[in-house]
VMD Tcl script that draws the C-alpha trace (Angstrom):
set ca {
  {15.27 5.27 32.25}
  {17.12 2.16 31.20}
  {19.74 4.22 29.38}
  {20.84 5.83 32.65}
  {21.41 2.36 34.12}
  {23.57 1.42 31.13}
  {25.57 4.62 31.39}
  {26.13 4.08 35.13}
  {27.38 0.57 34.44}
  {29.69 1.82 31.67}
  {31.10 4.52 33.97}
  {31.84 1.93 36.67}
  {33.58 -0.29 34.11}
  {35.67 2.65 32.89}
  {36.69 3.42 36.48}
  {37.88 -0.16 36.84}
  {39.86 0.06 33.60}
  {41.48 3.34 34.64}
  {42.39 1.92 38.05}
  {43.86 -1.16 36.40}
  {46.08 1.00 34.17}
  {47.16 3.21 37.08}
  {48.10 0.21 39.18}
  {50.05 -1.51 36.38}
  {53.63 -0.75 37.39}
  {55.03 -2.46 34.30}
  {53.83 0.43 32.14}
  {55.77 3.65 31.72}
  {54.05 6.97 32.34}
  {53.92 7.64 28.61}
  {52.25 4.27 27.98}
  {49.76 4.97 30.75}
  {48.97 8.37 29.23}
  {48.42 6.81 25.81}
  {46.09 4.16 27.22}
  {44.20 6.44 29.59}
  {43.51 9.39 27.28}
  {40.79 7.63 25.24}
  {39.33 6.12 28.43}
  {39.08 9.51 30.11}
  {37.58 11.10 27.00}
  {34.98 8.34 26.87}
  {34.24 8.88 30.56}
  {33.78 12.62 30.02}
  {31.31 12.00 27.19}
  {29.37 9.42 29.20}
  {29.17 11.75 32.21}
  {27.84 14.59 30.04}
  {25.32 12.26 28.41}
  {24.18 11.07 31.83}
  {23.76 14.67 33.04}
  {21.80 15.56 29.90}
  {19.49 12.57 30.25}
  {18.91 13.32 33.93}
  {18.07 16.91 33.04}
  {15.59 15.78 30.38}
  {14.08 13.24 32.77}
  {13.59 15.91 35.44}
  {12.61 18.70 33.02}
  {10.71 17.18 30.12}
  {10.21 19.65 27.27}
  {6.70 20.85 26.48}
  {5.16 19.63 23.27}
  {6.62 21.37 20.19}
  {9.34 23.01 22.31}
  {13.12 22.58 22.11}
  {14.54 20.52 24.95}
  {16.61 23.39 26.40}
  {19.79 21.38 27.00}
  {21.94 24.17 25.58}
  {20.69 26.58 28.27}
  {21.30 24.05 31.04}
  {24.73 22.85 29.95}
  {27.76 24.75 31.18}
  {30.31 23.82 28.51}
  {33.84 24.66 29.43}
}
mol new
graphics top color blue
foreach p $ca { graphics top sphere $p radius 0.5 }
foreach p [lrange $ca 0 end-1] q [lrange $ca 1 end] { graphics top cylinder $p $q radius 0.2 }
display resetview
């Protein structure tokens, strides 16, 4: 699946951005929090999307059946 490759690449880029913010000593902790919150939320969404796509790849739904993601996903 090409989409999984794109998501992997996006996750690696987000990791680099987060590391860059963490290592920027010119920023206060509050500024770091404000910058990192949207990055970490984006990362969480991308990770869940990746897990869902991997599940669908490994467990394709039968014809005329729901995909079953809601049973697989452990939302917390």
